[in-house]
Phi, psi and omega in degrees: 000136180291159185292325180293317179297319178298315181302312180298318179295316177298318178295314179298313179298317180296319182292318177298319178295315182293318181298314179298318181294320178295320178297320179286315187283332178101182186293339180290352184310322181240027179279171172242039185288336178218163183301320181294330176300312181300311182300319180289329176293316176297318178298324178297318178294322179294319178295319178300317178295321178297317183299320185279345183246346182261093179280353176276349180261140178304145187297331185285341183295317181301303178301327177294321176295320177296315177300318179299316180297313180295326177292320177297311178304315181297312182296315180298317179296321179293311179297321179300316179289313188290317186250013177054054178272011183306320182295322182286330186259342186227148166286148177286155171296150187228134174295130169255332173222149173213129182049049175078359180258125175287130181263085185305319181301318181287327172304312179296317184297322183266357178062035172261128181276158180297325178296320178295318179299312180301319177300320178292325175296322179293315179303326181273005180059036175286117186257340184219111185302333179291344177261003175278113181282320181195144169239128188233129168274113187283168180298335180275353184095351177287159178246126176255132178246118179252115179225158182139198183281329181207166177222136179290138182303326181302328181287343181254003180298136178067013177273134183276145173272359183061227179270003178272137178300134181300148180241155177248000000 
């Protein structure tokens, strides 16, 4: 079999396997809802690249590795939900700002620069820092900006104060 034909066959098989696994596993398959989701998404991409470029490996090894990764993601999500393993698998979200005040200690602790924080405030259309209720570095690495006149306490539940003394 020519190398080009083998490459096309490997790509086609891999895509079919990934689509089938996503259909079985659900929409969370490529989410970034937790740190392990991101890590497994990157691993999936790496396996896909390996499958398509490693002609010395049997074609069935790649799909088997993909099935293993998707099974691992499913098992971790199930265990996380059933046994409340969120703390073991994820870093907690952390306040970077609260009530218009920048929490410099948490910026340093999370290695977020002041310039990055300001950029995220601009992206969120925060026009008045005194109306910024909270800026939170989420477990996924995303930054949430909550601004307006008030914020519901439920949205701040389980957010860590880092090294800053907690406020009420």
